[in-house]
NUMAR-564014 format. One record per residue (C-alpha): residue in three letters; x, y, z. Coordinates in pm, 1 decimal, decimal comma. Layout:
N
[site "Ala"; [X; Y; Z]]
...
This chain:
451
[site "Met"; [14938,8; 9968,7; 13640,8]]
[site "Gly"; [14772,0; 10209,4; 13375,5]]
[site "Leu"; [15060,3; 10290,4; 13135,6]]
[site "Ile"; [15080,1; 9900,0; 13127,2]]
[site "Arg"; [14716,7; 9883,0; 13066,0]]
[site "Ala"; [14778,0; 10196,8; 12794,6]]
[site "Ala"; [15071,5; 10006,5; 12644,8]]
[site "Ala"; [14895,2; 9645,7; 12611,0]]
[site "Asn"; [14605,6; 9873,8; 12432,6]]
[site "Val"; [14820,8; 10010,8; 12191,3]]
[site "Ile"; [14962,3; 9659,3; 12108,6]]
[site "Gly"; [14631,1; 9543,6; 12071,8]]
[site "Val"; [14533,8; 9785,5; 11818,9]]
[site "Ile"; [14853,6; 9767,8; 11625,5]]
[site "Gly"; [14769,3; 9418,4; 11594,5]]
[site "Ser"; [14396,2; 9412,8; 11492,5]]
[site "Ser"; [14483,7; 9728,3; 11261,4]]
[site "Ile"; [14777,5; 9463,7; 11097,0]]
[site "Ser"; [14498,8; 9156,4; 11107,7]]
[site "Ser"; [14232,3; 9339,1; 10941,7]]
[site "Glu"; [14461,7; 9520,3; 10662,4]]
[site "Val"; [14604,1; 9178,5; 10619,4]]
[site "Ala"; [14269,2; 9004,8; 10583,9]]
[site "Asp"; [14116,2; 9293,1; 10344,0]]
[site "Gln"; [14405,5; 9230,3; 10087,5]]
[site "Tyr"; [14265,6; 8914,6; 9931,7]]
[site "Leu"; [14088,1; 9028,9; 9620,3]]
[site "Glu"; [13698,9; 8958,1; 9583,7]]
[site "Phe"; [13492,4; 8855,3; 9307,8]]
[site "Phe"; [13139,3; 9004,9; 9249,0]]
[site "Thr"; [12831,3; 8933,0; 9051,1]]
[site "Cys"; [12473,5; 8962,2; 9081,9]]
[site "Asp"; [12195,6; 8716,6; 8967,6]]
[site "Ser"; [11897,6; 8820,7; 8766,5]]
[site "Leu"; [11755,4; 9135,1; 8931,1]]
[site "Gly"; [11374,8; 9004,3; 8751,3]]
[site "Gln"; [11053,7; 9238,8; 8791,5]]
[site "Asp"; [11083,0; 9296,3; 9142,2]]
[site "Val"; [11416,0; 9429,1; 9258,0]]
[site "Leu"; [11509,3; 9741,8; 9132,4]]
[site "Val"; [11887,2; 9786,9; 9314,1]]
[site "Arg"; [12067,3; 9517,0; 9485,4]]
[site "Lys"; [12410,9; 9551,8; 9715,1]]
[site "Gly"; [12677,7; 9320,4; 9566,6]]
[site "Ala"; [12799,6; 9040,3; 9765,7]]
[site "Ala"; [13136,8; 8877,8; 9755,0]]
[site "Gln"; [13106,7; 8552,8; 9579,7]]
[site "Ile"; [13372,6; 8372,3; 9835,6]]
[site "Gln"; [13354,8; 8022,5; 9889,1]]
[site "Lys"; [13570,2; 8005,1; 10208,3]]
[site "Gly"; [13454,4; 8347,2; 10411,2]]
[site "Lys"; [13724,3; 8322,8; 10672,4]]
[site "Asn"; [13967,8; 8460,7; 10438,5]]
[site "Lys"; [13743,8; 8783,1; 10432,4]]
[site "Gly"; [13809,2; 9069,7; 10636,1]]
[site "Asn"; [13565,7; 9321,1; 10646,0]]
[site "Ser"; [13233,3; 9333,5; 10424,3]]
[site "Glu"; [13247,8; 9729,5; 10371,7]]
[site "Val"; [13621,8; 9676,3; 10177,7]]
[site "Ile"; [13622,4; 9586,4; 9836,4]]
[site "Thr"; [14033,9; 9590,2; 9790,8]]
[site "Asn"; [14182,9; 9728,6; 9508,4]]
[site "Gly"; [14190,5; 9461,9; 9166,3]]
[site "Ser"; [13881,8; 9311,5; 9252,2]]
[site "His"; [13668,2; 9126,0; 9017,0]]
[site "Ile"; [13314,9; 9264,7; 8900,8]]
[site "Ala"; [13094,9; 9082,8; 8667,7]]
[site "Val"; [12788,7; 9269,6; 8505,4]]
[site "Pro"; [12539,2; 9044,1; 8355,8]]
[site "Glu"; [12317,4; 9176,4; 8052,4]]
[site "Lys"; [12055,5; 9458,9; 8119,3]]
[site "Thr"; [12255,8; 9577,1; 8430,0]]
[site "Ala"; [12446,1; 9890,6; 8546,5]]
[site "Leu"; [12697,1; 9839,8; 8809,8]]
[site "Leu"; [12798,5; 10129,9; 9032,3]]
[site "Leu"; [13121,5; 10179,7; 9242,4]]
[site "Val"; [13072,8; 10343,7; 9554,9]]
[site "Asp"; [13382,0; 10419,5; 9750,8]]
[site "Asn"; [13319,8; 10663,9; 10070,6]]
[site "Gly"; [12969,2; 10727,1; 9975,6]]
[site "Lys"; [13106,8; 10868,1; 9610,4]]
[site "Ile"; [13000,1; 10709,4; 9299,0]]
[site "Ile"; [13318,8; 10671,7; 9191,4]]
[site "Asp"; [13230,6; 10488,6; 8856,8]]
[site "Phe"; [12936,4; 10290,0; 8662,0]]
[site "Thr"; [12915,5; 10124,3; 8336,6]]
[site "Thr"; [12556,2; 9967,9; 8167,3]]
[site "Glu"; [12789,0; 9752,9; 7919,3]]
[site "Pro"; [12774,9; 9352,0; 8047,0]]
[site "Gly"; [13151,0; 9209,3; 8104,6]]
[site "Met"; [13410,7; 9145,2; 8317,9]]
[site "Tyr"; [13578,5; 9424,5; 8534,0]]
[site "Thr"; [13867,3; 9488,7; 8761,2]]
[site "Trp"; [13837,5; 9775,2; 9032,3]]
[site "Asp"; [14153,7; 9944,4; 8988,7]]
[site "Ser"; [14048,3; 10313,1; 9182,5]]
[site "Ser"; [13945,0; 10159,7; 9544,6]]
[site "Ser"; [14094,2; 10360,9; 9834,4]]
[site "Ser"; [14182,7; 10025,0; 10027,0]]
[site "Pro"; [14499,8; 9891,4; 9804,6]]
[site "Ser"; [14614,3; 9546,3; 9839,3]]
[site "Val"; [14965,6; 9389,5; 9765,5]]
[site "Leu"; [14774,2; 9137,1; 9535,9]]
[site "Ser"; [14601,2; 9398,0; 9316,5]]
[site "Asp"; [14874,5; 9324,3; 9062,2]]
[site "Ser"; [15287,2; 9296,9; 8980,0]]
[site "His"; [15394,1; 9664,0; 9164,8]]
[site "Phe"; [15463,3; 9499,1; 9509,4]]
[site "Leu"; [15670,9; 9767,4; 9647,7]]
[site "Thr"; [15433,8; 10022,8; 9526,8]]
[site "Asn"; [15149,4; 9823,8; 9699,0]]
[site "Ala"; [15286,9; 9751,5; 9982,6]]
[site "Lys"; [15396,3; 10085,2; 10066,9]]
[site "Ala"; [15028,0; 10232,1; 9988,1]]
[site "Val"; [14923,1; 9912,5; 10207,5]]
[site "Val"; [15159,5; 10034,8; 10536,9]]
[site "Ala"; [14956,1; 10371,6; 10472,0]]
[site "Asp"; [14658,8; 10238,2; 10500,4]]
[site "Thr"; [14754,2; 9994,9; 10820,2]]
[site "Trp"; [14876,0; 10319,6; 10958,6]]
[site "Glu"; [14563,1; 10550,8; 10871,7]]
[site "Arg"; [14367,0; 10220,0; 11046,2]]
[site "Met"; [14582,5; 10230,0; 11405,3]]
[site "Arg"; [14487,2; 10611,8; 11382,6]]
[site "His"; [14113,2; 10525,2; 11465,9]]
[site "Gly"; [14171,3; 10245,1; 11716,9]]
[site "Gly"; [14204,4; 9986,5; 11445,4]]
[site "Glu"; [13867,7; 10046,1; 11325,7]]
[site "Ile"; [13779,9; 10084,4; 10946,9]]
[site "Ser"; [13735,8; 10451,7; 10830,7]]
[site "Lys"; [13638,5; 10375,5; 10471,3]]
[site "Gln"; [13357,1; 10238,2; 10281,5]]
[site "Gln"; [13344,4; 10029,6; 9954,2]]
[site "Arg"; [13062,1; 9870,0; 9793,1]]
[site "Val"; [12914,8; 9755,2; 9480,7]]
[site "Tyr"; [12551,5; 9813,3; 9315,7]]
[site "Phe"; [12373,5; 9612,3; 9092,0]]
[site "Val"; [12103,6; 9850,1; 8891,5]]
[site "Asn"; [11847,5; 9677,1; 8738,9]]
[site "Met"; [11802,3; 9856,4; 8346,2]]
[site "Met"; [11491,9; 9590,7; 8252,4]]
[site "Glu"; [11123,6; 9723,4; 8157,1]]
[site "Met"; [10945,7; 9682,7; 8485,9]]
[site "Arg"; [10599,4; 9560,6; 8332,1]]
[site "Asp"; [10283,5; 9506,5; 8476,5]]
[site "Asn"; [10243,7; 9811,1; 8749,3]]
[site "Lys"; [9856,1; 9831,4; 8788,9]]
[site "Phe"; [9672,4; 10146,3; 8800,2]]
[site "Gly"; [9286,5; 10232,7; 8814,3]]
[site "Thr"; [9106,6; 10518,6; 8859,3]]
[site "Ala"; [8949,8; 10536,1; 9231,5]]
[site "Thr"; [8631,1; 10798,1; 9092,8]]
[site "Pro"; [8523,6; 10838,6; 8728,8]]
[site "Leu"; [8728,7; 11060,3; 8512,2]]
[site "Ala"; [8557,1; 11318,1; 8281,6]]
[site "Tyr"; [8626,5; 11251,1; 7922,7]]
[site "Asn"; [8471,3; 11499,1; 7604,8]]
[site "Asp"; [8385,9; 11224,8; 7381,0]]
[site "Pro"; [8311,9; 11345,8; 7024,8]]
[site "Glu"; [8030,4; 11153,2; 7021,6]]
[site "Tyr"; [7884,3; 11130,4; 7346,0]]
[site "Arg"; [8033,5; 11471,7; 7477,7]]
[site "Asn"; [8095,8; 11504,8; 7829,0]]
[site "Ile"; [8096,3; 11173,2; 7963,9]]
[site "Tyr"; [8250,5; 10991,4; 8305,9]]
[site "Ile"; [8442,5; 10698,3; 8286,1]]
[site "Arg"; [8620,3; 10451,1; 8472,0]]
[site "Leu"; [8917,5; 10279,6; 8364,6]]
[site "Asn"; [9248,6; 10030,0; 8460,0]]
[site "Gly"; [9517,4; 9898,6; 8315,1]]
[site "Ala"; [9900,6; 9872,9; 8350,6]]
[site "Phe"; [10207,0; 10078,7; 8273,4]]
[site "Ser"; [10573,3; 9984,5; 8234,6]]
[site "Phe"; [10923,1; 10180,2; 8275,8]]
[site "His"; [11257,4; 10130,9; 8260,6]]
[site "Val"; [11563,1; 10257,5; 8440,3]]
[site "Glu"; [11757,2; 10525,0; 8183,3]]
[site "Asp"; [11999,1; 10698,6; 8422,4]]
[site "Pro"; [12142,5; 10447,5; 8705,0]]
[site "Val"; [12308,9; 10693,3; 8869,9]]
[site "Ala"; [12002,4; 10969,1; 8901,7]]
[site "Phe"; [11838,1; 10684,4; 8996,4]]
[site "Phe"; [12070,4; 10563,3; 9244,4]]
[site "Arg"; [12087,2; 10919,7; 9390,2]]
[site "Cys"; [11720,4; 10905,7; 9413,1]]
[site "Val"; [11692,9; 10573,0; 9646,7]]
[site "Gly"; [11978,7; 10680,8; 9844,7]]
[site "Asn"; [12273,3; 10421,4; 9961,5]]
[site "Ile"; [12091,1; 10121,9; 10030,3]]
[site "Thr"; [12230,7; 9826,9; 10215,8]]
[site "Gly"; [12051,5; 9549,5; 10107,1]]
[site "Glu"; [11761,9; 9570,0; 9781,5]]
[site "Phe"; [11521,6; 9845,5; 9683,1]]
[site "Arg"; [11259,2; 9684,3; 9520,8]]
[site "Thr"; [10975,2; 9812,6; 9292,5]]
[site "Ile"; [10739,9; 9834,2; 9526,2]]
[site "Asp"; [10950,9; 10062,1; 9721,3]]
[site "Leu"; [10929,5; 10343,1; 9435,2]]
[site "Met"; [10570,7; 10287,1; 9322,1]]
[site "Gly"; [10402,3; 10184,9; 9588,0]]
[site "Lys"; [10030,0; 9937,2; 9561,5]]
[site "Pro"; [9752,8; 10033,3; 9391,0]]
[site "Ser"; [9575,1; 10055,0; 9699,4]]
[site "Asp"; [9863,4; 10239,0; 9853,4]]
[site "Pro"; [10050,1; 10443,8; 9569,1]]
[site "Lys"; [10335,2; 10632,5; 9656,5]]
[site "Gln"; [10451,8; 10929,7; 9476,7]]
[site "Pro"; [10564,9; 10824,4; 9164,0]]
[site "Arg"; [10224,6; 10658,1; 9094,0]]
[site "Thr"; [10045,3; 10900,3; 9221,9]]
[site "Glu"; [10193,6; 11103,8; 8959,0]]
[site "Phe"; [10094,4; 10898,5; 8665,2]]
[site "Leu"; [9784,8; 10893,5; 8732,4]]
[site "Asp"; [9754,2; 11291,6; 8737,2]]
[site "Ser"; [9944,9; 11309,3; 8421,2]]
[site "Phe"; [9689,8; 11025,7; 8275,5]]
[site "Ser"; [9409,4; 11294,9; 8293,7]]
[site "Glu"; [9567,2; 11541,8; 8117,8]]
[site "Val"; [9651,7; 11262,5; 7843,8]]
[site "Leu"; [9220,1; 11164,9; 7834,4]]
[site "Asn"; [9190,0; 11511,2; 7783,3]]
[site "Lys"; [9405,7; 11525,4; 7460,6]]
[site "Cys"; [9266,9; 11237,0; 7360,4]]
[site "Gly"; [8900,3; 11335,1; 7395,0]]
[site "Gly"; [8919,5; 11688,7; 7305,6]]
[site "Gln"; [9230,7; 11724,7; 7106,5]]
[site "Asp"; [9236,6; 11370,9; 6887,9]]
[site "Lys"; [8840,6; 11343,9; 6898,6]]
[site "Ile"; [8934,5; 10936,9; 6994,0]]
[site "Met"; [8594,1; 10767,6; 7121,4]]
[site "Phe"; [8634,5; 10634,8; 7457,6]]
[site "Ser"; [8566,6; 10269,9; 7370,5]]
[site "Asn"; [8886,2; 10304,2; 7112,2]]
[site "Leu"; [9135,0; 10393,4; 7375,1]]
[site "Pro"; [9251,2; 10034,5; 7453,2]]
[site "Ser"; [9373,2; 10031,3; 7050,9]]
[site "Glu"; [9576,4; 10315,6; 7109,9]]
[site "Gln"; [9871,1; 10232,9; 7304,7]]
[site "Gly"; [10110,4; 10384,3; 7111,3]]
[site "Arg"; [9964,9; 10720,3; 7127,8]]
[site "Leu"; [9914,5; 10719,3; 7497,2]]
[site "Arg"; [10223,8; 10603,0; 7543,4]]
[site "Arg"; [10368,3; 10909,8; 7369,8]]
[site "Tyr"; [10186,0; 11142,3; 7583,3]]
[site "Met"; [10283,5; 11009,1; 7888,7]]
[site "Gln"; [10654,4; 11012,3; 7775,4]]
[site "Glu"; [10590,2; 11361,5; 7641,6]]
[site "Ala"; [10400,8; 11430,4; 8016,1]]
[site "Leu"; [10658,7; 11245,6; 8265,6]]
[site "Asp"; [10969,6; 11151,0; 8054,1]]
[site "Glu"; [11152,0; 11517,8; 8143,7]]
[site "Glu"; [11080,3; 11545,5; 8500,5]]
[site "Trp"; [11089,8; 11155,6; 8599,7]]
[site "Leu"; [11411,0; 11146,8; 8402,0]]
[site "Gln"; [11615,0; 11435,3; 8554,8]]
[site "Asn"; [11447,9; 11339,2; 8889,6]]
[site "Arg"; [11456,6; 10973,1; 8919,0]]
[site "Gly"; [11637,3; 10863,3; 8637,2]]
[site "Ile"; [11361,9; 10668,9; 8496,9]]
[site "Leu"; [11134,5; 10644,4; 8209,2]]
[site "Val"; [10765,6; 10514,8; 8078,9]]
[site "Asp"; [10813,4; 10245,2; 7856,1]]
[site "Ser"; [10434,8; 10147,2; 7740,5]]
[site "Val"; [10076,4; 10211,7; 7859,7]]
[site "Ala"; [9796,9; 9943,2; 7820,0]]
[site "Ile"; [9418,2; 10036,5; 7926,8]]
[site "Gly"; [9230,0; 9677,7; 8042,8]]
[site "Thr"; [8889,8; 9793,0; 8122,2]]
[site "Ile"; [8677,2; 10091,2; 8049,8]]
[site "Thr"; [8359,0; 10152,3; 8211,1]]
[site "Pro"; [8124,8; 10471,5; 8205,6]]
[site "Asp"; [7900,7; 10591,0; 8493,7]]
[site "Asp"; [7497,2; 10521,4; 8538,1]]
[site "Lys"; [7426,2; 10842,1; 8395,4]]
[site "Ser"; [7653,8; 10823,6; 8130,9]]
[site "Arg"; [7585,0; 10470,0; 8003,3]]
[site "Gln"; [7226,4; 10566,9; 7969,1]]
[site "Arg"; [7363,4; 10913,3; 7737,6]]
[site "Ile"; [7574,4; 10666,5; 7549,2]]
[site "Glu"; [7269,0; 10427,5; 7461,5]]
[site "Gln"; [6967,0; 10688,6; 7382,7]]
[site "Val"; [7227,6; 10835,4; 7087,8]]
[site "Asp"; [7332,3; 10500,6; 6975,3]]
[site "Gln"; [6962,5; 10411,8; 6934,2]]
[site "Ala"; [6893,9; 10755,3; 6755,1]]
[site "Lys"; [7192,4; 10682,0; 6543,5]]
[site "Met"; [7083,8; 10335,4; 6439,1]]
[site "Phe"; [6716,0; 10452,2; 6380,6]]
[site "Gly"; [6875,6; 10754,3; 6190,3]]
[site "Ser"; [7115,1; 10520,4; 5945,0]]
[site "Asp"; [6820,6; 10272,7; 5927,3]]
[site "Pro"; [6466,4; 10313,1; 5865,1]]
[site "Ser"; [6341,8; 9956,3; 5917,1]]
[site "Ala"; [6492,8; 9959,8; 6237,2]]
[site "Leu"; [6299,7; 10285,2; 6323,2]]
[site "Ala"; [5969,8; 10162,8; 6172,6]]
[site "Ala"; [6021,0; 9826,8; 6391,3]]
[site "Gln"; [6063,4; 10053,6; 6688,7]]
[site "Gln"; [5726,7; 10265,9; 6571,5]]
[site "Val"; [5526,4; 9945,1; 6569,9]]
[site "Leu"; [5650,0; 9798,4; 6890,4]]
[site "Gly"; [5551,1; 10122,7; 7059,1]]
[site "Thr"; [5229,4; 10127,2; 6871,5]]
[site "Thr"; [5156,6; 9775,6; 6976,6]]
[site "Glu"; [5239,0; 9843,7; 7341,2]]
[site "Ala"; [5050,7; 10149,1; 7332,7]]
[site "Leu"; [4700,4; 9964,5; 7198,3]]
[site "Asn"; [4765,7; 9711,5; 7471,5]]
[site "Thr"; [4766,6; 9983,2; 7747,9]]
[site "Ala"; [4466,9; 10113,4; 7562,2]]
[site "Ala"; [4243,6; 9826,2; 7548,2]]
[site "Gly"; [4317,5; 9838,8; 7979,7]]
[site "Asn"; [4207,5; 10173,0; 8011,3]]
[site "Ser"; [3977,3; 10218,4; 8276,0]]
[site "Ala"; [3768,4; 10485,7; 8089,3]]
[site "Gly"; [3746,4; 10275,8; 7785,7]]
[site "Ala"; [3965,1; 10180,8; 7481,7]]
[site "Ala"; [3793,9; 10390,9; 7271,7]]
[site "Thr"; [3932,9; 10704,7; 7436,1]]
[site "Gly"; [4305,1; 10508,2; 7439,2]]
[site "Leu"; [4248,7; 10509,7; 7085,6]]
[site "Met"; [4154,6; 10871,4; 6984,7]]
[site "Gly"; [4511,8; 10993,7; 6914,9]]
[site "Met"; [4570,5; 10680,9; 6700,2]]
[site "Gly"; [4410,2; 10813,9; 6387,2]]
[site "Met"; [4682,7; 11062,2; 6370,0]]
[site "Ile"; [4945,9; 10790,9; 6261,0]]
[site "Gly"; [4800,7; 10727,2; 5958,4]]
[site "Gly"; [4848,3; 11092,4; 5834,2]]
[site "Met"; [5221,1; 11047,1; 5928,7]]
[site "Gln"; [5287,2; 10789,1; 5636,6]]
[site "Gly"; [5287,5; 11048,7; 5371,1]]
[site "Gly"; [5587,3; 11181,2; 5570,5]]
[site "Phe"; [5821,8; 10866,4; 5533,8]]
[site "Gly"; [5997,4; 10662,1; 5306,1]]
[site "Gly"; [5845,4; 10369,0; 5160,9]]
[site "Gly"; [6059,6; 10149,2; 5419,9]]
[site "Asn"; [5776,5; 10247,9; 5666,4]]
[site "Ala"; [5485,9; 10209,8; 5449,7]]
[site "Ala"; [5457,8; 9852,0; 5576,0]]
[site "Ala"; [5500,2; 9903,4; 5936,4]]
[site "Phe"; [5194,2; 10160,2; 5883,9]]
[site "Gln"; [5022,6; 9967,8; 5698,4]]
[site "Phe"; [5053,0; 9721,6; 6023,5]]
[site "Leu"; [4925,9; 10011,9; 6222,3]]
[site "Gly"; [4611,7; 10037,1; 6071,5]]
[site "Gln"; [4519,2; 9677,7; 6090,9]]
[site "Gln"; [4584,3; 9700,4; 6415,0]]
[site "Gln"; [4382,7; 9986,9; 6497,1]]
[site "Ala"; [4054,7; 9792,2; 6257,4]]
[site "Gln"; [4117,9; 9496,6; 6478,3]]
[site "Met"; [4131,9; 9652,6; 6793,2]]
[site "Ala"; [3815,1; 9827,6; 6668,8]]
[site "Gln"; [3607,3; 9555,9; 6585,9]]
[site "Gln"; [3664,9; 9400,8; 6920,0]]
[site "Gln"; [3577,5; 9705,6; 7127,2]]
[site "Ala"; [3226,5; 9717,1; 6895,0]]
[site "Ala"; [3169,1; 9331,7; 6942,4]]
[site "Ala"; [3242,8; 9423,1; 7338,5]]
[site "Ala"; [2978,4; 9713,8; 7326,0]]
[site "Ala"; [2728,7; 9493,3; 7116,6]]
[site "Pro"; [2600,7; 9308,7; 7453,4]]
[site "Ala"; [2613,8; 9596,2; 7679,6]]
[site "Ala"; [2362,6; 9802,2; 7402,0]]
[site "Ala"; [2146,0; 9488,8; 7347,1]]
[site "Ala"; [2125,2; 9482,9; 7792,1]]
[site "Ala"; [2010,4; 9863,4; 7730,7]]
[site "Gly"; [1640,2; 9780,5; 7563,0]]
[site "Trp"; [1356,5; 9868,3; 7708,9]]
[site "Thr"; [1133,6; 9661,2; 7973,3]]
[site "Cys"; [790,7; 9624,3; 7960,4]]
[site "Ser"; [530,7; 9626,7; 8231,2]]
[site "Lys"; [589,2; 9286,2; 8376,6]]
[site "Gly"; [903,4; 9318,3; 8437,0]]
[site "His"; [1079,2; 9181,9; 8088,6]]
[site "Ala"; [1407,2; 9375,6; 8018,5]]
[site "Gly"; [1618,0; 9374,8; 7695,1]]
[site "Asn"; [1314,7; 9425,0; 7450,9]]
[site "Thr"; [1468,0; 9567,4; 7114,1]]
[site "Gly"; [1135,2; 9558,5; 6941,3]]
[site "Lys"; [800,0; 9742,2; 6938,7]]
[site "Phe"; [645,1; 9435,4; 7142,8]]
[site "Cys"; [784,4; 9244,0; 7442,6]]
[site "Ala"; [928,6; 8908,1; 7341,1]]
[site "Glu"; [807,7; 8732,9; 7649,3]]
[site "Cys"; [432,3; 8882,4; 7681,3]]
[site "Gly"; [393,6; 9042,5; 7381,8]]
[site "Glu"; [301,6; 9374,3; 7505,6]]
[site "Ala"; [340,6; 9709,9; 7297,2]]
[site "Gln"; [637,2; 9933,2; 7352,9]]
[site "Pro"; [523,0; 10212,0; 7504,2]]
[site "Ala"; [465,6; 10569,2; 7358,2]]
[site "Pro"; [784,7; 10794,7; 7452,6]]
[site "Ala"; [653,6; 11029,1; 7676,9]]
[site "Ala"; [553,8; 11333,9; 7575,9]]
[site "Asp"; [717,9; 11738,1; 7634,1]]
[site "Gly"; [421,6; 11816,6; 7896,8]]
[site "Trp"; [97,8; 11701,3; 8047,2]]
[site "Thr"; [-233,6; 11559,9; 7888,2]]
[site "Cys"; [-532,5; 11745,3; 7958,3]]
[site "Pro"; [-789,7; 11442,1; 8130,1]]
[site "Gln"; [-1090,2; 11613,6; 7995,1]]
[site "Cys"; [-978,6; 11634,4; 7630,5]]
[site "Gly"; [-644,5; 11468,4; 7595,8]]
[site "Thr"; [-448,9; 11731,5; 7462,8]]
[site "Val"; [-149,1; 11783,8; 7545,5]]
[site "Asn"; [-42,4; 12097,4; 7711,1]]
[site "Lys"; [261,7; 12308,9; 7844,9]]
[site "Gly"; [87,0; 12560,7; 8018,5]]
[site "Lys"; [-59,3; 12573,5; 8346,4]]
[site "Phe"; [-451,6; 12527,3; 8198,2]]
[site "Cys"; [-552,7; 12322,2; 7873,3]]
[site "Ala"; [-526,2; 12486,6; 7552,7]]
[site "Glu"; [-869,0; 12328,3; 7432,3]]
[site "Cys"; [-1134,5; 12309,0; 7730,9]]
[site "Gly"; [-925,8; 12548,2; 7945,0]]
[site "Thr"; [-903,8; 12272,5; 8264,4]]
[site "Ala"; [-639,5; 12350,1; 8484,0]]
[site "Gln"; [-344,4; 12128,6; 8521,6]]
[site "Pro"; [-391,6; 11865,1; 8787,7]]
[site "Ala"; [-163,5; 11886,9; 9078,4]]
[site "Ala"; [110,7; 11707,8; 9110,0]]
[site "Ala"; [108,9; 11352,8; 9323,8]]
[site "Pro"; [270,9; 11421,7; 9634,5]]
[site "Thr"; [637,6; 11200,1; 9645,6]]
[site "Ser"; [570,5; 11220,0; 10055,7]]
[site "Cys"; [386,0; 11206,8; 10343,1]]
[site "Pro"; [297,3; 11572,8; 10446,8]]
[site "Lys"; [250,6; 11412,8; 10825,7]]
[site "Cys"; [513,2; 11219,5; 10893,4]]
[site "Gly"; [735,5; 11312,6; 10577,5]]
[site "Tyr"; [782,9; 10934,5; 10482,1]]
[site "Thr"; [919,2; 10898,1; 10093,9]]
[site "Pro"; [901,7; 10588,1; 9929,8]]
[site "Ala"; [1221,7; 10490,1; 9774,0]]
[site "Asp"; [1067,8; 10430,2; 9394,0]]
[site "Gly"; [889,8; 10762,6; 9438,2]]
[site "Lys"; [554,3; 10657,0; 9384,0]]
[site "Leu"; [320,1; 10698,6; 9725,8]]
[site "Gly"; [-43,4; 10533,5; 9761,2]]
[site "Lys"; [-350,8; 10662,5; 9873,4]]
[site "Phe"; [-285,6; 10610,3; 10202,9]]
[site "Cys"; [130,7; 10670,6; 10422,4]]
[site "Pro"; [254,1; 10303,4; 10521,2]]
[site "Glu"; [385,3; 10447,3; 10827,1]]
[site "Cys"; [139,7; 10675,7; 10994,6]]
[site "Gly"; [-200,1; 10585,1; 10810,5]]
[site "Asn"; [-226,9; 10931,7; 10645,7]]
[site "Lys"; [-443,1; 10942,5; 10383,6]]
[site "Ile"; [-297,3; 11123,8; 10123,5]]
[site "Glu"; [-505,3; 11381,0; 9922,9]]
């Protein structure tokens, strides 16, 4: 029974080997639609309306036809090895396949011998196919709009603003220059190999995109330190950026991956906060240096703000204006374009002084003398209310009660009368002290007689 099963097994292998060989005799036709901006490599599929006539999908018989579109490279892979390729569009015939066909050309007997030998090879492997033929189409178009952006600010040696830090974003493009090197880089794929599989996303970059950003930092150093390009002019230097990026990457990328950089475009450039402050300061200084009228206007604005601040000074506006008089002396050090500005400043000072004088006048009036009846604010020699004469200013010393001589010593210089004792300001018994310092003949607290 075992021998019968083995014989049946052999007969089945022979039958399947012959059947698969016959099915693989039909010639195939391969072509590829546009690969667009997303697909870099696509495995070719036979364009057969009646798929039932086709044998194994990994067998492409000798004599099959392949149509190659524009901007597309064709690679023929037989048993894992690239045996031929072309970058020219047109119709081609595969005449070097390791899978023969009696239909490949007019040499029927020669082809039939090769078919028998191939059938025998399949029988040796139990009816299984021991070979692999594939057609691959490689996209050679310019792959555009590959976004890039800096995660952190990059140092830029700007010729005007010195060492600043900028963030930027943009896009670059590349194309496959060497399809064989590119295919060897990506491997023997089974379906499609897309742009995102090579570059990744800006938020999750693959190694080539990371290499691009690293080289871009070097290019920025060349643009700023070597070529003295202001950071704001970088978007207009696409040709220079492309050339520098090609110098930095093309040799490595072409050798390892078969690709080249086509273009580099910068979208937006944004300095960080500290760099922006420095840029504004430098721009302001440049503007004032080239335009005296702008400098004068800025000085007027600053002085006006200073005058307004001085007016609200708690120590008095005059204190705030003490240093303003020096401005007039500066007028001679500037050109005629500033003369009007400083004249305006002088007018502002004079007006402010008048306002301060007007504000001080009521205070001076309120500070006059008060008569004995309590009428305050008198500025003349007599009280405006009751006509009382203004008291004479207090003499420096004491007046003798006998002869009226004003003395400074302890005794009168004319009559020798001793200086009267000063009236006590507090009760010697209880210590009471009146608020106005005037103590009567008797203490209002204890009734003690004040001597």
